[in-house]
C-alpha positions as CSV (number, residue, x, y, z in Angstrom):
1,X,6.0,-11.9,-4.1
2,X,3.2,-10.0,-2.4
3,X,0.1,-8.9,-4.4
4,X,-0.2,-5.4,-5.9
5,X,1.0,-3.5,-8.9
6,X,4.7,-2.4,-9.1
7,X,5.1,0.7,-11.2
8,X,8.6,0.9,-12.7
9,X,9.7,4.4,-13.7
10,X,12.9,5.1,-15.8
11,X,13.5,7.3,-18.9
12,X,15.9,4.7,-20.3
13,X,13.8,2.3,-22.3
14,X,16.3,-0.6,-22.0
15,X,16.7,-0.2,-18.2
16,X,12.9,0.2,-17.7
17,X,12.0,-2.9,-19.7
18,X,14.7,-5.0,-18.3
19,X,13.7,-4.1,-14.7
20,X,10.1,-4.8,-15.5
21,X,11.0,-8.2,-17.1
22,X,13.0,-9.2,-14.0
23,X,10.1,-8.3,-11.7
24,X,7.5,-10.0,-13.9
25,X,9.6,-13.2,-13.9
26,X,9.8,-12.8,-10.1
27,X,6.0,-12.9,-9.8
28,X,5.1,-9.2,-9.8
29,X,2.4,-7.5,-11.8
30,X,4.3,-4.6,-13.4
31,X,3.3,-1.4,-15.2
32,X,5.9,0.9,-16.7
33,X,6.3,4.7,-17.0
34,X,9.0,6.7,-18.7
35,X,8.8,9.9,-16.6
36,X,7.5,11.3,-13.3
37,X,4.4,12.9,-14.9
38,X,3.7,9.7,-16.8
39,X,3.8,7.8,-13.5
40,X,1.5,10.2,-11.8
41,X,-0.9,9.9,-14.6
42,X,-0.9,6.1,-14.3
43,X,-1.3,6.3,-10.6
44,X,-4.3,8.6,-10.8
45,X,-6.0,5.8,-12.8
46,X,-5.0,2.9,-10.5
47,X,-3.3,4.0,-7.3
48,X,-5.5,1.7,-5.2
49,X,-4.0,-1.3,-6.8
50,X,-0.4,0.0,-6.7
51,X,1.8,-1.3,-3.9
52,X,5.2,-0.1,-5.0
53,X,6.8,2.6,-7.1
54,X,10.3,1.6,-8.3
55,X,11.9,4.8,-9.7
56,X,15.3,6.0,-10.9
57,X,16.4,9.0,-8.9
58,X,17.8,10.8,-12.0
59,X,14.8,11.5,-14.2
60,X,14.2,14.5,-16.6
61,X,11.3,16.9,-15.8
62,X,10.8,15.6,-12.2
63,X,13.4,13.7,-10.2
64,X,12.6,10.3,-8.6
65,X,12.8,12.0,-5.2
66,X,10.3,14.7,-6.2
67,X,8.1,11.9,-7.7
68,X,8.3,10.0,-4.4
69,X,7.4,13.1,-2.4
70,X,4.3,13.7,-4.7
71,X,3.3,10.0,-4.5
72,X,3.5,10.1,-0.7
73,X,1.4,13.3,-0.6
74,X,-1.3,11.9,-2.9
75,X,-1.2,8.2,-2.1
76,X,0.4,7.5,1.3
77,X,0.0,3.8,1.1
78,X,2.2,3.4,-2.0
79,X,5.8,2.4,-1.0
80,X,8.8,3.7,-3.0
81,X,12.1,2.0,-4.0
82,X,14.5,4.7,-5.2
83,X,17.2,3.4,-7.6
84,X,20.4,5.5,-7.6
85,X,23.8,5.8,-9.0
86,X,26.5,4.7,-6.6
87,X,27.3,8.3,-5.6
88,X,25.3,9.7,-2.6
89,X,22.0,11.2,-3.5
90,X,20.2,14.2,-2.0
91,X,20.0,14.0,1.8
92,X,16.2,13.9,1.8
93,X,16.1,10.9,-0.6
94,X,15.1,7.8,1.2
95,X,14.5,9.6,4.6
96,X,10.8,8.7,4.6
97,X,10.2,5.4,6.3
98,X,8.2,4.3,3.3
99,X,11.2,4.6,1.0
100,X,13.9,2.1,0.3
101,X,17.1,2.8,-1.6
102,X,18.9,0.5,-4.1
103,X,22.3,1.6,-5.5
104,X,23.5,0.7,-9.0
105,X,24.9,-1.5,-10.1
106,X,22.8,-4.4,-8.9
107,X,21.9,-7.8,-10.2
108,X,18.5,-9.5,-10.6
109,X,18.6,-11.1,-7.2
110,X,19.4,-7.8,-5.4
111,X,16.5,-6.1,-7.3
112,X,14.0,-8.8,-6.3
113,X,15.3,-8.8,-2.7
114,X,14.9,-5.0,-2.5
115,X,11.4,-5.2,-3.9
116,X,10.4,-7.9,-1.4
117,X,11.9,-5.8,1.4
118,X,10.1,-2.7,0.2
119,X,6.8,-4.6,0.1
120,X,7.1,-6.2,3.5
121,X,4.3,-5.6,5.9
122,X,4.8,-2.6,8.2
123,X,5.9,-3.5,11.7
């Protein structure tokens, strides 16, 4: 797995910690945040080391799409993997060429594959 911090954002403690566990076991250095504002706070401390934001689309306070937009505005080098329910999400979600989309439900292998794909070098 490529170097760099992966910041996992989900308001559901179980989902967040399970996602982080899978990524750690897959070789990632992982930080966790429970909300968009919490993620932005963490990024303001260590954005230079952060390679990827893995965020649930449905978050309270600030959606994952709004968080991705803010991250792209402040830290353009940080890639984003949006995790969504199977239903279609907002048309703008995932439109940015720095964004990837992973639909639920997914297994550990699909998560790791999506993270590797999101972290691939730009063409």
